mmCIF file of the N, C-alpha and C atoms, coordinates in Angstrom:
data_MODEL
# 
_entry.id   MODEL 
# 
loop_
_atom_site.group_PDB 
_atom_site.id 
_atom_site.type_symbol 
_atom_site.label_atom_id 
_atom_site.label_alt_id 
_atom_site.label_comp_id 
_atom_site.label_asym_id 
_atom_site.label_entity_id 
_atom_site.label_seq_id 
_atom_site.pdbx_PDB_ins_code 
_atom_site.Cartn_x 
_atom_site.Cartn_y 
_atom_site.Cartn_z 
_atom_site.occupancy 
_atom_site.B_iso_or_equiv 
_atom_site.pdbx_formal_charge 
_atom_site.auth_seq_id 
_atom_site.auth_comp_id 
_atom_site.auth_asym_id 
_atom_site.auth_atom_id 
_atom_site.pdbx_PDB_model_num 
ATOM 1   N N  . UNK A 1 1  ? 0.825  -1.199 0.000   1.00 0.00 ? 1  UNK A N  1 
ATOM 2   C CA . UNK A 1 1  ? 0.000  0.000  0.000   1.00 0.00 ? 1  UNK A CA 1 
ATOM 3   C C  . UNK A 1 1  ? 0.865  1.257  0.000   1.00 0.00 ? 1  UNK A C  1 
ATOM 4   N N  . UNK A 1 2  ? 1.911  1.253  0.837   1.00 0.00 ? 2  UNK A N  1 
ATOM 5   C CA . UNK A 1 2  ? 2.795  2.412  0.908   1.00 0.00 ? 2  UNK A CA 1 
ATOM 6   C C  . UNK A 1 2  ? 3.580  2.555  -0.389  1.00 0.00 ? 2  UNK A C  1 
ATOM 7   N N  . UNK A 1 3  ? 3.991  1.422  -0.953  1.00 0.00 ? 3  UNK A N  1 
ATOM 8   C CA . UNK A 1 3  ? 4.758  1.452  -2.193  1.00 0.00 ? 3  UNK A CA 1 
ATOM 9   C C  . UNK A 1 3  ? 3.915  2.007  -3.337  1.00 0.00 ? 3  UNK A C  1 
ATOM 10  N N  . UNK A 1 4  ? 2.636  1.631  -3.402  1.00 0.00 ? 4  UNK A N  1 
ATOM 11  C CA . UNK A 1 4  ? 1.778  2.131  -4.468  1.00 0.00 ? 4  UNK A CA 1 
ATOM 12  C C  . UNK A 1 4  ? 1.506  3.624  -4.291  1.00 0.00 ? 4  UNK A C  1 
ATOM 13  N N  . UNK A 1 5  ? 1.419  4.086  -3.044  1.00 0.00 ? 5  UNK A N  1 
ATOM 14  C CA . UNK A 1 5  ? 1.224  5.514  -2.794  1.00 0.00 ? 5  UNK A CA 1 
ATOM 15  C C  . UNK A 1 5  ? 2.453  6.307  -3.213  1.00 0.00 ? 5  UNK A C  1 
ATOM 16  N N  . UNK A 1 6  ? 3.641  5.766  -2.890  1.00 0.00 ? 6  UNK A N  1 
ATOM 17  C CA . UNK A 1 6  ? 4.875  6.429  -3.299  1.00 0.00 ? 6  UNK A CA 1 
ATOM 18  C C  . UNK A 1 6  ? 5.023  6.452  -4.818  1.00 0.00 ? 6  UNK A C  1 
ATOM 19  N N  . UNK A 1 7  ? 4.691  5.364  -5.470  1.00 0.00 ? 7  UNK A N  1 
ATOM 20  C CA . UNK A 1 7  ? 4.810  5.335  -6.929  1.00 0.00 ? 7  UNK A CA 1 
ATOM 21  C C  . UNK A 1 7  ? 3.786  6.266  -7.574  1.00 0.00 ? 7  UNK A C  1 
ATOM 22  N N  . UNK A 1 8  ? 2.598  6.375  -6.975  1.00 0.00 ? 8  UNK A N  1 
ATOM 23  C CA . UNK A 1 8  ? 1.591  7.304  -7.492  1.00 0.00 ? 8  UNK A CA 1 
ATOM 24  C C  . UNK A 1 8  ? 2.069  8.746  -7.360  1.00 0.00 ? 8  UNK A C  1 
ATOM 25  N N  . UNK A 1 9  ? 2.664  9.086  -6.213  1.00 0.00 ? 9  UNK A N  1 
ATOM 26  C CA . UNK A 1 9  ? 3.196  10.440 -6.021  1.00 0.00 ? 9  UNK A CA 1 
ATOM 27  C C  . UNK A 1 9  ? 4.353  10.719 -6.969  1.00 0.00 ? 9  UNK A C  1 
ATOM 28  N N  . UNK A 1 10 ? 5.186  9.713  -7.185  1.00 0.00 ? 10 UNK A N  1 
ATOM 29  C CA . UNK A 1 10 ? 6.312  9.891  -8.097  1.00 0.00 ? 10 UNK A CA 1 
ATOM 30  C C  . UNK A 1 10 ? 5.826  10.093 -9.531  1.00 0.00 ? 10 UNK A C  1 
ATOM 31  N N  . UNK A 1 11 ? 4.828  9.326  -9.957  1.00 0.00 ? 11 UNK A N  1 
ATOM 32  C CA . UNK A 1 11 ? 4.269  9.473  -11.302 1.00 0.00 ? 11 UNK A CA 1 
ATOM 33  C C  . UNK A 1 11 ? 3.585  10.825 -11.445 1.00 0.00 ? 11 UNK A C  1 
ATOM 34  N N  . UNK A 1 12 ? 2.893  11.275 -10.398 1.00 0.00 ? 12 UNK A N  1 
ATOM 35  C CA . UNK A 1 12 ? 2.228  12.570 -10.431 1.00 0.00 ? 12 UNK A CA 1 
ATOM 36  C C  . UNK A 1 12 ? 3.238  13.706 -10.531 1.00 0.00 ? 12 UNK A C  1 
ATOM 37  N N  . UNK A 1 13 ? 4.323  13.615 -9.783  1.00 0.00 ? 13 UNK A N  1 
ATOM 38  C CA . UNK A 1 13 ? 5.351  14.654 -9.859  1.00 0.00 ? 13 UNK A CA 1 
ATOM 39  C C  . UNK A 1 13 ? 6.049  14.634 -11.214 1.00 0.00 ? 13 UNK A C  1 
ATOM 40  N N  . UNK A 1 14 ? 6.223  13.453 -11.791 1.00 0.00 ? 14 UNK A N  1 
ATOM 41  C CA . UNK A 1 14 ? 6.824  13.374 -13.122 1.00 0.00 ? 14 UNK A CA 1 
ATOM 42  C C  . UNK A 1 14 ? 5.902  13.990 -14.171 1.00 0.00 ? 14 UNK A C  1 
ATOM 43  N N  . UNK A 1 15 ? 4.598  13.784 -14.029 1.00 0.00 ? 15 UNK A N  1 
ATOM 44  C CA . UNK A 1 15 ? 3.649  14.388 -14.962 1.00 0.00 ? 15 UNK A CA 1 
ATOM 45  C C  . UNK A 1 15 ? 3.611  15.906 -14.822 1.00 0.00 ? 15 UNK A C  1 
ATOM 46  N N  . UNK A 1 16 ? 3.683  16.391 -13.579 1.00 0.00 ? 16 UNK A N  1 
ATOM 47  C CA . UNK A 1 16 ? 3.715  17.839 -13.355 1.00 0.00 ? 16 UNK A CA 1 
ATOM 48  C C  . UNK A 1 16 ? 4.989  18.439 -13.941 1.00 0.00 ? 16 UNK A C  1 
ATOM 49  N N  . UNK A 1 17 ? 6.111  17.744 -13.756 1.00 0.00 ? 17 UNK A N  1 
ATOM 50  C CA . UNK A 1 17 ? 7.366  18.216 -14.331 1.00 0.00 ? 17 UNK A CA 1 
ATOM 51  C C  . UNK A 1 17 ? 7.310  18.216 -15.855 1.00 0.00 ? 17 UNK A C  1 
ATOM 52  N N  . UNK A 1 18 ? 6.682  17.206 -16.439 1.00 0.00 ? 18 UNK A N  1 
ATOM 53  C CA . UNK A 1 18 ? 6.527  17.148 -17.886 1.00 0.00 ? 18 UNK A CA 1 
ATOM 54  C C  . UNK A 1 18 ? 5.665  18.293 -18.392 1.00 0.00 ? 18 UNK A C  1 
ATOM 55  N N  . UNK A 1 19 ? 4.602  18.603 -17.665 1.00 0.00 ? 19 UNK A N  1 
ATOM 56  C CA . UNK A 1 19 ? 3.734  19.718 -18.040 1.00 0.00 ? 19 UNK A CA 1 
ATOM 57  C C  . UNK A 1 19 ? 4.469  21.044 -17.938 1.00 0.00 ? 19 UNK A C  1 
ATOM 58  N N  . UNK A 1 20 ? 5.248  21.211 -16.869 1.00 0.00 ? 20 UNK A N  1 
ATOM 59  C CA . UNK A 1 20 ? 6.026  22.431 -16.714 1.00 0.00 ? 20 UNK A CA 1 
ATOM 60  C C  . UNK A 1 20 ? 7.051  22.581 -17.830 1.00 0.00 ? 20 UNK A C  1 
ATOM 61  N N  . UNK A 1 21 ? 7.730  21.514 -18.178 1.00 0.00 ? 21 UNK A N  1 
ATOM 62  C CA . UNK A 1 21 ? 8.730  21.601 -19.244 1.00 0.00 ? 21 UNK A CA 1 
ATOM 63  C C  . UNK A 1 21 ? 8.077  21.843 -20.598 1.00 0.00 ? 21 UNK A C  1 
ATOM 64  N N  . UNK A 1 22 ? 6.876  21.292 -20.800 1.00 0.00 ? 22 UNK A N  1 
ATOM 65  C CA . UNK A 1 22 ? 6.160  21.553 -22.041 1.00 0.00 ? 22 UNK A CA 1 
ATOM 66  C C  . UNK A 1 22 ? 5.762  23.019 -22.142 1.00 0.00 ? 22 UNK A C  1 
ATOM 67  N N  . UNK A 1 23 ? 5.251  23.576 -21.024 1.00 0.00 ? 23 UNK A N  1 
ATOM 68  C CA . UNK A 1 23 ? 4.871  24.993 -21.024 1.00 0.00 ? 23 UNK A CA 1 
ATOM 69  C C  . UNK A 1 23 ? 6.091  25.885 -21.209 1.00 0.00 ? 23 UNK A C  1 
ATOM 70  N N  . UNK A 1 24 ? 7.205  25.514 -20.591 1.00 0.00 ? 24 UNK A N  1 
ATOM 71  C CA . UNK A 1 24 ? 8.425  26.301 -20.748 1.00 0.00 ? 24 UNK A CA 1 
ATOM 72  C C  . UNK A 1 24 ? 8.946  26.224 -22.179 1.00 0.00 ? 24 UNK A C  1 
ATOM 73  N N  . UNK A 1 25 ? 8.861  25.046 -22.794 1.00 0.00 ? 25 UNK A N  1 
ATOM 74  C CA . UNK A 1 25 ? 9.272  24.906 -24.183 1.00 0.00 ? 25 UNK A CA 1 
ATOM 75  C C  . UNK A 1 25 ? 8.382  25.683 -25.131 1.00 0.00 ? 25 UNK A C  1 
ATOM 76  N N  . UNK A 1 26 ? 7.086  25.719 -24.834 1.00 0.00 ? 26 UNK A N  1 
ATOM 77  C CA . UNK A 1 26 ? 6.154  26.492 -25.648 1.00 0.00 ? 26 UNK A CA 1 
ATOM 78  C C  . UNK A 1 26 ? 6.444  27.979 -25.526 1.00 0.00 ? 26 UNK A C  1 
ATOM 79  N N  . UNK A 1 27 ? 6.724  28.428 -24.293 1.00 0.00 ? 27 UNK A N  1 
ATOM 80  C CA . UNK A 1 27 ? 7.067  29.831 -24.074 1.00 0.00 ? 27 UNK A CA 1 
ATOM 81  C C  . UNK A 1 27 ? 8.370  30.194 -24.780 1.00 0.00 ? 27 UNK A C  1 
ATOM 82  N N  . UNK A 1 28 ? 9.348  29.285 -24.757 1.00 0.00 ? 28 UNK A N  1 
ATOM 83  C CA . UNK A 1 28 ? 10.614 29.535 -25.444 1.00 0.00 ? 28 UNK A CA 1 
ATOM 84  C C  . UNK A 1 28 ? 10.416 29.585 -26.956 1.00 0.00 ? 28 UNK A C  1 
ATOM 85  N N  . UNK A 1 29 ? 9.519  28.749 -27.470 1.00 0.00 ? 29 UNK A N  1 
ATOM 86  C CA . UNK A 1 29 ? 9.234  28.756 -28.901 1.00 0.00 ? 29 UNK A CA 1 
ATOM 87  C C  . UNK A 1 29 ? 8.558  30.052 -29.317 1.00 0.00 ? 29 UNK A C  1 
ATOM 88  N N  . UNK A 1 30 ? 7.600  30.518 -28.509 1.00 0.00 ? 30 UNK A N  1 
ATOM 89  C CA . UNK A 1 30 ? 6.918  31.782 -28.803 1.00 0.00 ? 30 UNK A CA 1 
ATOM 90  C C  . UNK A 1 30 ? 7.898  32.945 -28.716 1.00 0.00 ? 30 UNK A C  1 
ATOM 91  N N  . UNK A 1 31 ? 8.781  32.912 -27.705 1.00 0.00 ? 31 UNK A N  1 
ATOM 92  C CA . UNK A 1 31 ? 9.788  33.964 -27.569 1.00 0.00 ? 31 UNK A CA 1 
ATOM 93  C C  . UNK A 1 31 ? 10.759 33.952 -28.741 1.00 0.00 ? 31 UNK A C  1 
ATOM 94  N N  . UNK A 1 32 ? 11.129 32.755 -29.217 1.00 0.00 ? 32 UNK A N  1 
ATOM 95  C CA . UNK A 1 32 ? 12.005 32.635 -30.378 1.00 0.00 ? 32 UNK A CA 1 
ATOM 96  C C  . UNK A 1 32 ? 11.328 33.183 -31.627 1.00 0.00 ? 32 UNK A C  1 
ATOM 97  N N  . UNK A 1 33 ? 10.032 32.900 -31.777 1.00 0.00 ? 33 UNK A N  1 
ATOM 98  C CA . UNK A 1 33 ? 9.277  33.417 -32.914 1.00 0.00 ? 33 UNK A CA 1 
ATOM 99  C C  . UNK A 1 33 ? 9.187  34.935 -32.866 1.00 0.00 ? 33 UNK A C  1 
ATOM 100 N N  . UNK A 1 34 ? 8.926  35.485 -31.673 1.00 0.00 ? 34 UNK A N  1 
ATOM 101 C CA . UNK A 1 34 ? 8.857  36.938 -31.523 1.00 0.00 ? 34 UNK A CA 1 
ATOM 102 C C  . UNK A 1 34 ? 10.199 37.576 -31.834 1.00 0.00 ? 34 UNK A C  1 
ATOM 103 N N  . UNK A 1 35 ? 11.287 37.021 -31.339 1.00 0.00 ? 35 UNK A N  1 
ATOM 104 C CA . UNK A 1 35 ? 12.601 37.600 -31.599 1.00 0.00 ? 35 UNK A CA 1 
ATOM 105 C C  . UNK A 1 35 ? 12.980 37.463 -33.071 1.00 0.00 ? 35 UNK A C  1 
ATOM 106 N N  . UNK A 1 36 ? 12.544 36.372 -33.720 1.00 0.00 ? 36 UNK A N  1 
ATOM 107 C CA . UNK A 1 36 ? 12.797 36.222 -35.147 1.00 0.00 ? 36 UNK A CA 1 
ATOM 108 C C  . UNK A 1 36 ? 12.048 37.286 -35.942 1.00 0.00 ? 36 UNK A C  1 
ATOM 109 N N  . UNK A 1 37 ? 10.776 37.525 -35.586 1.00 0.00 ? 37 UNK A N  1 
ATOM 110 C CA . UNK A 1 37 ? 9.998  38.555 -36.280 1.00 0.00 ? 37 UNK A CA 1 
ATOM 111 C C  . UNK A 1 37 ? 10.572 39.941 -36.029 1.00 0.00 ? 37 UNK A C  1 
ATOM 112 N N  . UNK A 1 38 ? 11.034 40.187 -34.800 1.00 0.00 ? 38 UNK A N  1 
ATOM 113 C CA . UNK A 1 38 ? 11.630 41.484 -34.489 1.00 0.00 ? 38 UNK A CA 1 
ATOM 114 C C  . UNK A 1 38 ? 12.935 41.684 -35.252 1.00 0.00 ? 38 UNK A C  1 
ATOM 115 N N  . UNK A 1 39 ? 13.748 40.643 -35.348 1.00 0.00 ? 39 UNK A N  1 
ATOM 116 C CA . UNK A 1 39 ? 14.986 40.733 -36.114 1.00 0.00 ? 39 UNK A CA 1 
ATOM 117 C C  . UNK A 1 39 ? 14.732 40.908 -37.600 1.00 0.00 ? 39 UNK A C  1 
ATOM 118 N N  . UNK A 1 40 ? 13.683 40.261 -38.113 1.00 0.00 ? 40 UNK A N  1 
ATOM 119 C CA . UNK A 1 40 ? 13.327 40.409 -39.520 1.00 0.00 ? 40 UNK A CA 1 
ATOM 120 C C  . UNK A 1 40 ? 12.854 41.824 -39.815 1.00 0.00 ? 40 UNK A C  1 
ATOM 121 N N  . UNK A 1 41 ? 12.043 42.394 -38.927 1.00 0.00 ? 41 UNK A N  1 
ATOM 122 C CA . UNK A 1 41 ? 11.577 43.763 -39.133 1.00 0.00 ? 41 UNK A CA 1 
ATOM 123 C C  . UNK A 1 41 ? 12.729 44.756 -39.015 1.00 0.00 ? 41 UNK A C  1 
ATOM 124 N N  . UNK A 1 42 ? 13.686 44.481 -38.123 1.00 0.00 ? 42 UNK A N  1 
ATOM 125 C CA . UNK A 1 42 ? 14.859 45.344 -38.014 1.00 0.00 ? 42 UNK A CA 1 
ATOM 126 C C  . UNK A 1 42 ? 15.715 45.255 -39.273 1.00 0.00 ? 42 UNK A C  1 
ATOM 127 N N  . UNK A 1 43 ? 15.820 44.076 -39.848 1.00 0.00 ? 43 UNK A N  1 
ATOM 128 C CA . UNK A 1 43 ? 16.577 43.909 -41.085 1.00 0.00 ? 43 UNK A CA 1 
ATOM 129 C C  . UNK A 1 43 ? 15.909 44.638 -42.246 1.00 0.00 ? 43 UNK A C  1 
ATOM 130 N N  . UNK A 1 44 ? 14.581 44.539 -42.327 1.00 0.00 ? 44 UNK A N  1 
ATOM 131 C CA . UNK A 1 44 ? 13.840 45.245 -43.374 1.00 0.00 ? 44 UNK A CA 1 
ATOM 132 C C  . UNK A 1 44 ? 13.990 46.755 -43.211 1.00 0.00 ? 44 UNK A C  1 
ATOM 133 N N  . UNK A 1 45 ? 13.911 47.233 -41.966 1.00 0.00 ? 45 UNK A N  1 
ATOM 134 C CA . UNK A 1 45 ? 14.093 48.659 -41.708 1.00 0.00 ? 45 UNK A CA 1 
ATOM 135 C C  . UNK A 1 45 ? 15.497 49.110 -42.080 1.00 0.00 ? 45 UNK A C  1 
ATOM 136 N N  . UNK A 1 46 ? 16.493 48.282 -41.806 1.00 0.00 ? 46 UNK A N  1 
ATOM 137 C CA . UNK A 1 46 ? 17.872 48.609 -42.162 1.00 0.00 ? 46 UNK A CA 1 
ATOM 138 C C  . UNK A 1 46 ? 18.044 48.673 -43.677 1.00 0.00 ? 46 UNK A C  1 
ATOM 139 N N  . UNK A 1 47 ? 17.441 47.717 -44.389 1.00 0.00 ? 47 UNK A N  1 
ATOM 140 C CA . UNK A 1 47 ? 17.530 47.731 -45.848 1.00 0.00 ? 47 UNK A CA 1 
ATOM 141 C C  . UNK A 1 47 ? 16.828 48.940 -46.444 1.00 0.00 ? 47 UNK A C  1 
ATOM 142 N N  . UNK A 1 48 ? 15.647 49.286 -45.901 1.00 0.00 ? 48 UNK A N  1 
ATOM 143 C CA . UNK A 1 48 ? 14.923 50.455 -46.395 1.00 0.00 ? 48 UNK A CA 1 
ATOM 144 C C  . UNK A 1 48 ? 15.700 51.735 -46.131 1.00 0.00 ? 48 UNK A C  1 
ATOM 145 N N  . UNK A 1 49 ? 16.286 51.879 -44.960 1.00 0.00 ? 49 UNK A N  1 
ATOM 146 C CA . UNK A 1 49 ? 17.051 53.087 -44.654 1.00 0.00 ? 49 UNK A CA 1 
ATOM 147 C C  . UNK A 1 49 ? 18.325 53.147 -45.498 1.00 0.00 ? 49 UNK A C  1 
ATOM 148 N N  . UNK A 1 50 ? 18.928 52.003 -45.770 1.00 0.00 ? 50 UNK A N  1 
ATOM 149 C CA . UNK A 1 50 ? 20.095 51.974 -46.650 1.00 0.00 ? 50 UNK A CA 1 
ATOM 150 C C  . UNK A 1 50 ? 19.713 52.393 -48.068 1.00 0.00 ? 50 UNK A C  1 
ATOM 151 N N  . UNK A 1 51 ? 18.559 51.919 -48.531 1.00 0.00 ? 51 UNK A N  1 
ATOM 152 C CA . UNK A 1 51 ? 18.084 52.274 -49.871 1.00 0.00 ? 51 UNK A CA 1 
ATOM 153 C C  . UNK A 1 51 ? 17.771 53.764 -49.961 1.00 0.00 ? 51 UNK A C  1 
ATOM 154 N N  . UNK A 1 52 ? 17.106 54.299 -48.930 1.00 0.00 ? 52 UNK A N  1 
ATOM 155 C CA . UNK A 1 52 ? 16.796 55.726 -48.943 1.00 0.00 ? 52 UNK A CA 1 
ATOM 156 C C  . UNK A 1 52 ? 18.056 56.569 -48.799 1.00 0.00 ? 52 UNK A C  1 
ATOM 157 N N  . UNK A 1 53 ? 19.032 56.071 -48.054 1.00 0.00 ? 53 UNK A N  1 
ATOM 158 C CA . UNK A 1 53 ? 20.293 56.786 -47.939 1.00 0.00 ? 53 UNK A CA 1 
ATOM 159 C C  . UNK A 1 53 ? 21.041 56.816 -49.266 1.00 0.00 ? 53 UNK A C  1 
ATOM 160 N N  . UNK A 1 54 ? 21.031 55.699 -50.000 1.00 0.00 ? 54 UNK A N  1 
ATOM 161 C CA . UNK A 1 54 ? 21.679 55.673 -51.315 1.00 0.00 ? 54 UNK A CA 1 
ATOM 162 C C  . UNK A 1 54 ? 20.961 56.568 -52.309 1.00 0.00 ? 54 UNK A C  1 
ATOM 163 N N  . UNK A 1 55 ? 19.623 56.555 -52.279 1.00 0.00 ? 55 UNK A N  1 
ATOM 164 C CA . UNK A 1 55 ? 18.879 57.405 -53.212 1.00 0.00 ? 55 UNK A CA 1 
ATOM 165 C C  . UNK A 1 55 ? 19.077 58.877 -52.872 1.00 0.00 ? 55 UNK A C  1 
ATOM 166 N N  . UNK A 1 56 ? 19.213 59.216 -51.593 1.00 0.00 ? 56 UNK A N  1 
ATOM 167 C CA . UNK A 1 56 ? 19.476 60.604 -51.223 1.00 0.00 ? 56 UNK A CA 1 
ATOM 168 C C  . UNK A 1 56 ? 20.907 61.000 -51.576 1.00 0.00 ? 56 UNK A C  1 
ATOM 169 N N  . UNK A 1 57 ? 21.808 60.035 -51.590 1.00 0.00 ? 57 UNK A N  1 
ATOM 170 C CA . UNK A 1 57 ? 23.195 60.332 -51.939 1.00 0.00 ? 57 UNK A CA 1 
ATOM 171 C C  . UNK A 1 57 ? 23.335 60.581 -53.435 1.00 0.00 ? 57 UNK A C  1 
ATOM 172 N N  . UNK A 1 58 ? 22.643 59.769 -54.241 1.00 0.00 ? 58 UNK A N  1 
ATOM 173 C CA . UNK A 1 58 ? 22.772 59.906 -55.688 1.00 0.00 ? 58 UNK A CA 1 
ATOM 174 C C  . UNK A 1 58 ? 21.832 60.945 -56.275 1.00 0.00 ? 58 UNK A C  1 
ATOM 175 N N  . UNK A 1 59 ? 20.692 61.159 -55.628 1.00 0.00 ? 59 UNK A N  1 
ATOM 176 C CA . UNK A 1 59 ? 19.732 62.145 -56.124 1.00 0.00 ? 59 UNK A CA 1 
ATOM 177 C C  . UNK A 1 59 ? 19.410 63.140 -55.014 1.00 0.00 ? 59 UNK A C  1 
ATOM 178 N N  . UNK A 1 60 ? 20.304 64.085 -54.766 1.00 0.00 ? 60 UNK A N  1 
ATOM 179 C CA . UNK A 1 60 ? 20.010 65.058 -53.703 1.00 0.00 ? 60 UNK A CA 1 
ATOM 180 C C  . UNK A 1 60 ? 18.907 66.018 -54.127 1.00 0.00 ? 60 UNK A C  1 
ATOM 181 N N  . UNK A 1 61 ? 18.111 66.430 -53.142 1.00 0.00 ? 61 UNK A N  1 
ATOM 182 C CA . UNK A 1 61 ? 17.009 67.346 -53.453 1.00 0.00 ? 61 UNK A CA 1 
ATOM 183 C C  . UNK A 1 61 ? 17.509 68.770 -53.552 1.00 0.00 ? 61 UNK A C  1 
# 
């Protein structure tokens, strides 16, 4: 009886740990996606500013 109670508690703690690691992995994936989108938008902004800088250099107003 005691052994089955201990094994039940151990299985329950393992399931809770699995759920926590799944939630942490999901949060890390969402954070990675957000940082990828932010880096992509920064790259696009850099390319646009470089293009406008070149056009202002070659065609001054």
